[in-house]
C-alpha positions in Angstrom: 44.2 84.6 175.6 47.3 86.5 175.2 50.2 85.5 172.9 53.8 86.0 174.0 55.4 85.2 170.8 55.0 87.3 167.7 52.6 86.2 165.0 55.1 86.9 162.2 58.8 87.6 161.6 58.4 91.3 161.0 56.4 91.9 164.1 59.2 90.2 166.1 61.8 92.5 164.6 59.8 95.6 165.0 57.9 95.6 168.4 54.8 97.7 168.3 54.2 97.1 164.6 51.2 95.0 164.1 51.0 93.6 160.5 48.3 91.5 159.3 48.6 88.8 156.7 46.9 91.0 154.1 49.4 93.8 154.5 52.5 91.6 153.9 51.8 90.8 150.2 51.2 94.5 149.5 54.5 95.4 151.3 56.3 92.9 149.1 54.8 94.3 145.9 55.7 97.9 147.1 59.3 96.8 147.7 59.6 95.1 144.4 58.2 98.2 142.5 60.5 100.5 144.4 63.6 98.4 143.6 62.6 98.2 140.0 62.2 102.0 139.7 65.5 102.7 141.3 67.1 100.4 138.8 65.5 102.2 135.9 66.3 105.7 137.2 70.1 105.3 136.9 72.2 106.5 134.1 71.8 105.2 130.6 74.0 102.3 129.5 76.6 103.2 127.0 76.1 101.1 123.9 79.0 99.0 122.8 80.3 100.1 119.4 79.9 97.6 116.6 83.1 96.1 115.2 84.1 97.8 112.0 83.0 95.9 108.9 85.5 95.2 106.2 85.1 97.1 103.0 82.9 95.3 100.4 84.4 93.3 97.6 81.4 93.8 95.3 79.6 97.0 94.3 75.9 97.0 93.5 75.9 93.2 93.7 78.4 93.1 90.8 81.7 91.4 91.1 84.9 93.0 89.9 84.3 95.2 86.9 80.9 93.9 86.0 79.5 97.4 86.0 82.5 99.0 84.3 85.9 100.1 85.5 86.8 103.5 86.6 90.1 104.8 85.5 93.1 103.6 87.5 95.8 105.9 88.8 99.4 104.9 89.2 100.4 105.1 92.8 104.1 104.4 92.7 106.2 101.2 92.7 107.2 98.6 95.2 109.3 95.4 95.3 107.5 92.1 96.1 109.0 89.4 98.4 110.6 87.7 95.4 112.5 91.0 94.6 110.5 91.9 91.4 109.5 95.4 90.7 105.7 96.0 90.8 103.6 99.0 89.8 101.1 100.1 92.4 97.6 101.2 91.1 94.5 102.6 92.8 91.1 103.3 91.6 87.9 104.5 93.2 84.3 103.4 92.7 81.3 105.3 94.2 79.4 103.4 96.9 76.9 106.0 98.2 76.2 109.7 97.4 78.9 110.5 100.0 81.4 107.5 100.0 83.6 105.7 97.6 85.7 102.6 97.9 89.4 102.8 96.9 91.1 99.7 95.7 94.9 99.4 95.8 96.7 96.7 93.9 100.1 95.9 92.4 100.9 94.6 89.0 103.9 92.3 89.2 105.8 90.3 86.6 104.6 86.6 86.7 107.5 84.4 87.6 106.3 81.4 85.7 105.1 83.2 82.5 107.5 85.8 81.1 105.8 88.8 79.7 102.7 88.3 81.9 101.6 90.3 84.9 99.8 89.2 88.0 97.6 91.4 90.2 98.2 91.5 93.9 95.6 93.1 96.1 97.1 95.5 98.6 94.0 96.7 100.2 90.8 98.7 100.0 89.3 101.5 102.1 86.2 103.6 102.3 87.0 107.3 101.6 84.8 110.4 101.2 83.5 110.8 97.7 84.9 114.3 97.7 88.4 112.9 98.0 87.8 110.4 95.2 88.7 110.4 91.5 85.3 108.8 90.8 83.7 112.2 90.8 85.9 113.3 87.9 85.3 110.0 86.1 81.5 110.4 86.4 81.7 114.0 85.3 83.9 113.1 82.3 83.5 109.9 80.4 82.0 107.9 83.2 82.8 104.2 83.7 85.4 103.1 81.2 87.4 100.0 80.5 91.1 100.0 81.1 
């Protein structure tokens, strides 16, 4: 008995090709592997850079000057929003063998307490240790109180 209609869809699309049911699963696996390999062979994905982390507020798990202060250097003067003159200071503390953290702050006259000063943080940044005063502090007297 002769069949006039194809036994499967592929055989109907490709006349003369006789596929058995055992070949179809193998063909599906082959196509899946080929598509997976072409996806892997492309260029490498460019990693997304991490967001920069803010400089630390503590050094060696100590807060503020817990492990000693390094000498401060006067960095000029500024006027605060209330019109008072403030002295700007910066000081460096080593973080790693190659990096230091530089703190900048201003000492301003306290409005509510004459003769008293208040500290205003202006910022902090990571700098190369070679550009830091912390090297001269360590070579000289080391950590000191100021």
